[in-house]
VOZAVO-368891 format. One record per residue (C-alpha): residue in three letters; x, y, z negated. Coordinates in steps of 0.25 Angstrom, whole numbers, padded with zeros to 4 digits, always signed. Each point is the difference from the previous one (the first is absolute). Last residue first. Layout:
ALAXYZ ...
END
This chain:
SER-0134-0021-0075 ASN+0002-0002+0015 PRO+0015+0002-0002 LEU+0006+0010+0009 ALA+0010-0003+0012 ILE+0005+0013+0006 ASP-0001+0003+0015 THR+0006+0013+0003 GLY-0007+0010+0010 SER-0003+0010-0010 LEU-0006-0010-0009 SER-0006-0013+0006 ALA-0005-0010-0010 THR+0002-0015+0002 SER-0007-0010-0009 PHE+0007-0010-0009 THR-0003-0013-0007 THR+0011-0004-0009 ASN+0008-0013+0001 ALA+0007+0005+0012 PRO+0005+0012-0008 SER+0009-0010-0008 PHE+0004+0003-0014 GLY+0008-0011-0006 GLU+0012+0009-0004 ILE-0004+0015+0000 ALA+0007+0006+0012 SER-0012+0000+0009 LEU-0008+0008-0011 ARG+0011+0010+0000 GLY-0001+0002+0015 GLU-0015+0001+0001 VAL+0000+0010-0012 THR+0011+0009+0008 GLU-0008-0001+0013 VAL-0013+0003-0007 ASP+0006+0012-0007 GLN+0006+0006+0013 THR-0012-0002+0008 LEU-0008+0007-0011 GLN+0009+0012+0000 LYS-0001+0002+0015 VAL-0016-0002-0001 PRO+0000+0011-0011 ARG+0009+0009+0008 ASN-0009+0001+0012 ILE+0007-0003+0013 SER+0000+0013+0009 ARG+0014+0003-0003 TRP+0005-0013+0007 GLY-0003+0006+0014 ILE+0011+0011-0002 ILE+0012-0008-0005 PHE-0005-0012+0009 ILE+0000+0007+0013 LEU+0012+0008-0003 PHE+0008-0012-0003 ALA-0005-0007+0012 LEU+0004+0012+0009 LEU+0014+0000-0006 PRO+0001-0015+0003 PRO-0005+0002+0014 GLY+0009+0012+0003 HIS+0014-0006-0003 THR+0002-0010+0011 LEU-0009+0007+0011 SER+0005+0013-0004 HIS+0015-0004+0001 ASN-0002-0007+0013 LEU-0007+0013+0005 PRO+0011+0009-0006 THR+0010-0008+0009 TRP+0010-0010-0003 PHE+0009-0004+0012 GLY+0006-0014-0002 ALA-0002-0004+0015 PRO-0005+0011+0008 PRO-0008-0007+0004 TYR-0010-0010-0006 SER+0004-0013-0007 ASP+0004+0007-0014 PHE-0014+0007+0000 LEU-0007-0012-0005 TYR+0010-0004-0010 PHE-0001+0013-0009 ILE-0016+0000+0003 PHE+0001-0013-0009 ALA+0001+0010-0012 SER-0015+0003+0002 ALA-0003-0013-0007 SER+0009+0001-0013 PHE-0004+0015+0000 THR-0015-0004-0001 LEU+0003-0009-0012 SER+0008+0011-0007 PHE-0010+0011+0002 ALA-0012-0008-0004 PHE+0007-0004-0013 LEU+0004+0015-0002 SER-0014+0004+0002 ARG-0006-0010-0009 ALA+0010+0003-0011 ILE-0003+0015+0001 ARG-0015-0003-0001 ASP+0002-0009-0012 HIS-0009-0013-0001 MET+0012-0007+0007 VAL+0008+0002-0012 PRO+0003-0015-0002 LEU+0002-0002+0015 CYS+0013+0007-0001 VAL+0008-0013+0000 SER-0003-0002+0015 ALA+0003+0015+0002 LEU+0014-0002-0005 ALA+0003-0011+0009 VAL-0006+0007+0012 LEU+0007+0012-0003 TRP+0014-0006+0000 ILE-0004-0008+0013 LEU-0001+0014+0007 TYR+0015+0000+0001 TRP-0001-0011+0010 PRO-0005+0010+0010 ALA+0013+0008+0001 PHE+0001+0015-0003 TRP+0012+0009-0002 ALA-0003+0015-0001 SER-0009-0003-0011 VAL-0012+0009-0002 VAL-0011-0011+0000 LEU+0009-0011-0006 LEU+0003+0009-0012 ALA-0014+0003-0003 GLY-0004-0015+0000 LEU+0012-0003-0009 ALA-0003+0011-0010 VAL-0015-0003+0000 LEU+0001-0015-0001 SER+0010+0002-0012 ALA-0011+0009-0007 LEU-0010-0011+0002 ILE+0009-0011-0006 PHE+0004+0009-0012 THR-0015+0003-0002 ARG-0003-0015-0001 VAL+0012-0002-0009 THR-0005+0010-0010 PRO+0003+0014-0005 ARG-0014+0006+0002 LYS+0000+0015+0000 TRP+0015+0002-0001 LEU+0001-0011+0011 TRP-0009+0008+0009 ILE+0008+0012-0002 ALA+0013-0007+0003 GLY-0006-0006+0012 ILE-0003+0014+0006 VAL+0014+0004-0004 ILE+0006-0012+0007 ALA-0008+0003+0013 ILE+0005+0015-0001 ALA+0014-0005-0001 LEU-0001-0010+0011 THR-0006+0011+0009 VAL+0011+0010-0003 ILE+0011-0010+0002 ASN-0005-0005+0013 ILE-0003+0014+0005 ALA+0014+0004-0004 ASP+0007-0012+0007 SER-0009+0004+0012 LEU+0005+0014+0000 GLY+0015-0004-0002 PRO-0001-0009+0012 ASN-0002+0013+0009 SER-0009-0004+0012 LEU-0011+0010-0005 LEU+0010+0011-0002 SER+0007-0002+0014 ALA-0013-0002+0007 LEU-0005+0014-0006 ALA+0013+0007+0004 GLN-0001-0006+0014 SER-0015+0004+0001 LEU+0004+0015-0005 SER+0011+0001+0011 HIS+0015+0001-0004 THR+0004-0010+0010 LEU-0011-0004+0010 LEU-0005-0014-0002 PRO+0005-0013+0004 HIS-0011-0010+0003 ARG+0004-0015-0001 LEU+0009+0003-0013 SER-0011+0009-0006 TRP-0010-0011+0003 GLN+0008-0011-0007 LEU+0003+0009-0012 ILE-0015+0005-0001 TRP-0005-0015+0001 ASN+0009-0005-0011 LEU-0005+0011-0009 LEU-0014-0004+0003 SER+0004-0014-0004 LYS+0004-0013+0006 HIS+0015+0000-0005 VAL+0008+0011-0006 SER+0013-0001-0008 HIS+0005+0011-0009 PRO-0003-0007-0013 SER+0014-0006-0002 PRO+0001-0011-0010 LEU+0012+0000-0009 ALA+0014-0003+0006 THR+0004+0014+0002 VAL-0003+0003-0015 ILE+0009-0012-0003 ALA+0011+0005+0009 HIS+0000+0013-0007 LEU+0000-0006-0014 SER+0012-0008+0004 HIS+0000-0015+0001 GLY+0006-0010-0009 ILE-0013-0005-0006 PHE-0011+0003+0010 PHE-0005-0014+0005 PRO+0002-0008-0012 GLY-0006+0011-0009 TYR-0013+0002+0009 PHE-0007-0013-0006 ILE+0004+0001-0014 LEU+0001+0015+0000 VAL-0015+0002+0005 VAL-0005-0010-0010 ILE+0007+0007-0012 GLY-0005+0013+0005 SER-0014-0005+0000 ILE+0001-0005-0014 VAL+0007+0013-0005 SER-0012+0008+0006 THR-0010-0009-0006 SER+0006+0001-0013 LEU+0002+0016+0000 LEU-0015+0002+0005 THR-0005-0010-0010 MET+0008+0007-0011 LEU-0005+0014+0004 ALA-0014-0005+0000 PRO+0001-0007-0014 LYS+0007+0014-0005 TRP-0011+0009+0006 ARG-0012-0007-0007 LEU-0001+0006-0014 SER+0003+0015-0001 GLN-0001+0004+0015 ILE-0011-0009+0004 GLU-0008+0004-0013 ARG+0003+0015+0003 PHE-0005-0002+0014 ARG-0013-0005-0004 ILE-0005-0014+0003 LEU-0014-0004+0005 THR-0005-0014+0002 SER+0011-0010-0004 ALA-0002-0014+0003 THR+0008+0001+0013 PRO+0012+0005-0008 ARG+0004+0014+0003 LEU+0015+0004-0002 ALA+0006-0014+0000 TYR-0010-0004+0011 CYS+0003+0012+0008 ALA+0015-0003-0001 LEU-0002-0014+0005 ALA-0009+0005+0011 ILE+0011+0010+0004 ILE+0011-0012+0000 PHE-0010-0008+0009 LEU-0001+0012+0009 VAL+0015+0002+0002 VAL+0002-0015+0002 LEU-0011+0000+0011 ALA+0006+0012+0007 SER+0013-0008+0001 THR-0008-0009+0009 THR+0005+0008+0012 PHE+0014-0005-0003 LYS-0002-0014+0006 VAL+0006-0013-0005 LEU+0006+0007-0013 ALA-0013+0007-0002 ALA-0007-0014-0001 LEU+0011-0004-0010 MET-0003+0013-0008 PHE-0015-0003+0000 ALA+0003-0014-0006 VAL+0010+0006-0010 ILE-0011+0010-0005 PRO-0011-0011-0001 LEU+0009-0009-0008 LEU+0005+0010-0010 TYR-0014+0005-0003 ASN-0004-0009-0011 ARG+0013-0003-0006 LEU+0002+0015-0002 ASP-0012+0001-0009 ALA-0010+0012+0002 PHE-0007-0005+0012 GLY-0010-0008-0008 SER-0003-0015+0000 LYS-0011+0000+0011 GLU+0008+0011+0008 ALA+0012-0009+0000 ARG-0007-0011+0007 ILE-0006+0010+0010 ALA+0014+0005+0002 PHE+0006-0013+0003 LEU-0010-0003+0011 ILE+0003+0014+0005 GLY+0015-0002+0000 LEU-0002-0014+0007 LEU-0009+0007+0011 ILE+0011+0010+0003 PHE+0010-0011-0001 THR-0007-0008+0011 ILE-0003+0013+0008 MET+0015+0000+0002 PHE+0000-0014+0006 ILE-0011+0005+0010 ASP+0007+0012+0004 ASN+0013-0008+0003 HIS-0006-0002+0014 GLY+0000-0014+0006 SER-0006+0004+0014 GLU-0008-0013+0002 SER-0004-0004-0014 SER+0000+0013-0008 GLU-0004+0010+0011 LEU-0010-0009+0006 VAL-0008-0004-0013 ALA+0001+0013-0006 LEU-0006+0007+0012 PRO-0011-0010+0002 ASN-0005+0002-0015 TRP-0004-0014-0004 ALA+0007-0001-0013 TYR-0002+0015-0005 LEU-0014+0001+0002 GLN-0003-0014-0003 THR+0006+0001-0014 GLY-0007+0012-0003 LEU-0014-0006+0004 THR+0003-0013-0008 ILE+0004+0008-0013 THR-0012+0009+0002 ARG-0010-0012+0002 PRO+0006-0007-0012 SER-0003+0012-0009 LEU+0011+0008-0006 VAL+0008-0002-0013 MET+0012+0009+0005 LYS+0008-0013-0002 ARG-0008-0006+0011 LEU+0003+0011+0010 ILE+0015-0001-0003 THR-0001-0015+0002 ALA-0007+0001+0013 VAL+0010+0011+0005 LEU+0012-0009-0005 LEU-0005-0012+0007 ILE-0001+0007+0013 ASN+0013+0007-0002 VAL+0006-0014-0001 LEU-0005-0004+0013 HIS+0005+0013+0006 ALA+0014-0002-0006 ALA+0000-0014+0006 LEU-0003+0005+0013 GLY+0010+0011+0000 LEU+0011-0010-0005 VAL-0003-0010+0010 ARG+0000+0011+0011 PHE+0013+0005-0006 PHE+0007-0014+0001 ILE-0006-0004+0013 ILE+0005+0012+0007 TYR+0013-0001-0006 ARG+0001-0015+0004 LEU-0003+0004+0015 PRO+0011+0010+0000 HIS+0010-0011-0004 ALA+0014+0005-0005 GLY-0002-0005-0015 SER-0015-0002-0003 PHE-0001-0005-0014 LEU+0012+0007-0006 VAL-0002+0012+0009 SER-0014+0002-0006 LEU+0005+0001-0014 ALA+0008+0013+0004 CYS-0013+0006+0005 ILE-0007-0003-0013 VAL+0012+0007-0007 SER-0002+0012+0009 TRP-0015+0000-0004 PHE+0004+0002-0014 PRO+0010+0011+0004 GLY-0011+0009+0006 TYR-0003+0002+0014 GLY+0003+0012+0010 ALA+0014+0001-0004 SER+0003-0014+0007 THR+0010+0007+0009 TYR-0004+0004+0014 GLN+0006-0003+0014 SER-0005-0014+0000 TYR-0014+0005-0001 ASP-0006-0007+0013 ASP+0007-0013-0004 LEU-0001-0011+0011 PRO+0013+0003+0006 TYR+0007+0000-0013 ILE-0006-0013-0006 PRO+0011-0009+0007 ASP+0011+0009-0006 ARG+0010+0004+0011 PRO-0003+0015-0002 PHE+0005+0000-0015 GLU+0001+0015-0003 SER-0014+0001+0006 LEU-0005-0008-0013 THR+0001+0013-0008 VAL+0010+0002-0012 PHE-0003+0010-0011 TYR-0013-0005-0007 PRO+0002-0013+0006 ASN+0013-0002-0008 ALA+0009-0010+0007 HIS+0003-0015-0003 TYR-0001-0003+0015 THR-0009-0012+0000 VAL-0007+0003-0013 MET-0002+0015-0001 VAL+0000+0004+0015 ARG-0008-0013+0003 GLY-0011+0004-0010 PHE-0001+0014+0006 GLY-0001-0006+0014 ALA-0010-0010-0004 TYR-0009+0011-0006 ALA+0001+0007+0013 PHE-0003-0012+0008 ILE-0013-0002-0008 ASP-0003+0015+0003 HIS-0002-0005+0015 SER-0015+0003+0001 ARG-0009-0006+0010 LEU+0006-0014-0001 SER-0007-0012+0008 PRO+0001-0015+0000 SER-0010-0001-0011 PHE+0004-0010-0011 LEU-0002+0009-0012 MET-0012+0006+0007 PHE-0007-0013+0000 LEU+0004-0003-0014 GLY-0006+0014-0005 ALA-0013-0004+0006 VAL+0001-0013-0007 ALA+0004+0006-0013 ALA-0011+0012+0000 GLY-0011-0010+0003 VAL+0005-0009-0011 TRP+0000+0011-0010 ILE-0014+0005+0004 LEU-0006-0015+0000 LEU+0006-0002-0014 LEU-0006+0013-0005 THR-0014-0005+0005 THR+0002-0014-0006 SER+0003+0007-0014 ASN-0014+0006+0000 LYS-0004+0005-0013 SER-0012+0008+0003 SER-0004+0014+0002 CYS-0012+0002+0010 GLN+0005+0002+0014 ARG-0001+0013+0008 HIS+0015+0004-0002 LEU+0004-0014+0005 PHE-0008+0002+0012 LEU+0006+0014+0002 ALA+0014-0006-0001 CYS-0003-0011+0010 PHE-0006+0010+0010 GLY+0012+0009-0002 TYR+0011-0011+0002 VAL-0008-0006+0012 GLY-0001+0014+0007 PHE+0015+0002-0004 ALA+0004-0013+0007 VAL-0009+0005+0012 ALA+0008+0013+0001 ILE+0013-0008-0001 LEU-0005-0008+0012 LEU-0002+0012+0007 LEU+0014+0005-0004 SER+0006-0013+0006 GLU-0008+0001+0013 ILE+0004+0015+0002 ASN+0015-0002-0003 SER+0000-0013+0009 THR-0007+0008+0012 ARG+0009+0012-0003 VAL+0013-0008+0001 GLN-0005-0008+0013 SER-0003+0014+0006 SER+0013+0005-0003 HIS+0007-0012+0006 LEU-0008+0000+0012 ASP+0002+0015+0003 LEU-0013+0005+0007 SER-0007+0001-0013 LEU-0012-0006-0008 HIS+0000-0012+0009 LEU-0007-0009-0010 ASP+0012-0009-0001 ASN+0003-0012-0009 PRO-0014-0004-0001 LEU-0004-0008-0013 TRP-0001-0015+0002 ALA+0014-0002-0006 GLY-0005+0004-0014 ALA+0000-0014-0007 LYS+0012-0003+0009 VAL+0009+0010-0007 LEU-0001-0009-0013 LEU+0007-0012+0007 SER+0011+0009+0005 GLY+0003+0005-0013 LEU-0001-0013-0008 PRO+0015+0002-0005 ILE+0007+0013+0005 HIS+0007-0003+0013 ALA-0003+0013+0007 THR+0001+0008-0013 ALA+0014+0006+0002 PRO-0002+0002+0015 THR-0011+0011-0003 PRO-0014+0001+0005 ALA-0008+0012-0005 LEU-0012+0002+0009 ARG-0001-0014+0006 GLN+0002-0007-0013 LEU-0010+0010-0007 PRO-0010-0004+0011 ALA+0002-0015-0003 VAL+0000+0001-0015 ILE-0013+0007+0000 VAL-0008-0013+0002 LEU+0005-0006-0013 PHE-0002+0013-0008 ILE-0015+0001+0005 LEU-0002-0015-0003 ILE+0004+0002-0015 PHE-0010+0012-0002 ALA-0011-0008+0007 LEU+0003-0012-0009 MET+0000+0008-0013 CYS-0013+0007+0004 LEU-0006-0013+0002 LEU+0005-0005-0013 ILE-0005+0013-0007 VAL-0014-0002+0006 LEU+0000-0015-0005 GLU+0004+0004-0014 SER-0012+0010+0000 SER-0009-0011+0005 LEU+0005-0009-0011 LYS-0002+0010-0011 GLN-0014+0004+0004 LYS-0004-0015+0001 ALA+0006-0002-0015 PRO-0007+0013-0004 LEU-0013-0006+0005 GLU+0001-0014-0006 LEU-0003+0004-0014 LYS-0012+0008+0004 GLU-0005-0012+0008 VAL+0002-0009-0012 ASP-0008+0010-0009 LYS-0011+0000+0011 THR-0001-0015+0000 ILE+0000-0001-0015 MET-0013+0009+0000 
END
C-alpha cells in the first residue's frame, strides 16, 4: 500500500519533468532556427551599415552550409536573391511549426504552476532576439527614417513635422533614408521624442542607430512578454492558460523578427497597449467609477496612439467601455431606459467629459511644442495623410493603370479611376472602423468588462488591416499581442475565430517578403493580396462556422472549470501538484478535473 502511494506521488513529478524536457527541446529548436536564418537573411538584405556589427560574421557561419544559388533564374543576382528568400521563408515556416507544436503541447497539459516553463519561454525569446539583434542584415530601412526625424530635431534644430531630412543632403543618414522626402507626420509626437533620444546615443553613426532601435525593440518585446503573463495572471486564470498565452506572444516568429532585426516601433507601441490593459484590469477590480482608477489606462492608451495613430480606436473603445459601465454596471441584469435617464446619465456624462479632457491634455502636452507658433492651415497640413498606398489591392490598381493606360472616357477607365481614388479607400477605412466600433459598443453594453474591450479592440484593428490601403507585415503584431491576452474568452465562438484569424495572419504575412524577390520588383498583384489576406479570413470562417456544432453545456463547463482552476491557483498555499488530477477531454480542450 505504501509503495502504491509513493508511486502516485512520483507520477506528477515525472510528468512535470517530461513536460519541461519537451519545452526545453522546443526552445533549443526555436533558437537554432533563428541562428541558422542569419546567413540567408544576410545574403538577402545586406547593407554596408551592418557589415561591422558585433558578432555578425560569427553568426553567419552557423548557416553558411545553406546553398547560395539554387539556379532559379538565368540572372545570377536574381537567382541568389530568390534562393536566400526561399531559404529564409522555409526556416520561418519551420519556426512556426515549432511555435505551433509547443503551443499545442502546452494546451494539452494539466494545469500546474510551472515557473520553469515560463523561464524557458522567456529565455528562448531573448536568445532568438539577440541573434536577430546582431544579424548583419536589414530587411526594412524604417530605422533610418526614425534616425532622420531625430536628426532634424536634434542636429538641425528644426521641426520634423514641417522640415524633411532632404533639406540637409550632406547628412550621413540621408543616403540611407528611403523616406527623407517625408515629414514625421506618419508618427505621433511621443515617437518623435524617442527618435530625438536616439540621436544623443548614436550621433552620426548609422550602425549605432541600428543597434539603438534593435535594442529598444528587443527590450520592448521582452517587457511585453512579462506584461502578457502579468495580465493573464491578474485575470485569475489557470497556470496553463498563463503559460500558453505567454508562449503564443513570446515565440511568434513575426514578433521576434520585426522587433529585434527590423526594430519597428510597433513593438514599443504594443508595450503601452498592454500597460493600458493591465491598468484597466486593476481598475475594473476597484470599479471604473472613480477617476483615479481609469486615469492610468486612458493615459497609457493615449501614449500608444501618440506612437501610431491607428490605436486611437482603442482609446475610443475604452471610453465607450467606461460609459457603458457607468450606465450599466456588470452586476446589473436588466435596466430600464427610464432608470438610465433618471439615475445614470450624469455619471456617464462626467466619465465622458473627464476622459475627453484627459485625452486632450495628453495630446496638448506632446503636440504643443511642435505646433505652437504655426497657423491652423500649417498644422492641418502636417497631420498624417491617409492618401498613401502600399501592398494592397488599391496599390495594384494604381500600378496596373500606370502600366496599362486605358482609353479615355471608356467604362474601364472610369472604373479604374474610381477604384484608384484615394478618397474611396479613406471612406472604406472610416466606414469599416465605424462599423467595428459600433459592434464593440454593442458588446460592451451587454458586458462592460476589460475582456470585452480587448475582444472589441481585436475586431477593430483586424478589420482595419484587412481593408487598409497601406499594409505591412509587422502591423500584424498588434493582433498577436491582443490575441494572446484574449485567451480568457476562448470558450466563445467569436473569440476563437478571431484568435485563429490573428495567428494565421501573422504567418501568411510572410507572403509579403516572398513576392519581393520576383519580378516585376515591388509589383503587388491580386494573387499576392489573396495569399496574404485569404488564409486568415478562411481560418476565421472555418472557426466561426465549425464552432456552432459544439454543445452549449460543454462550452459552459469548460468556462466554469477554467475559472475555478484559476481561482484555486490564486489561493496562497494551494498547489495543483499536490492534488491527484485526471484529464477530461471536452470539445477538444483538456481540462484538469479532480478525481473526487
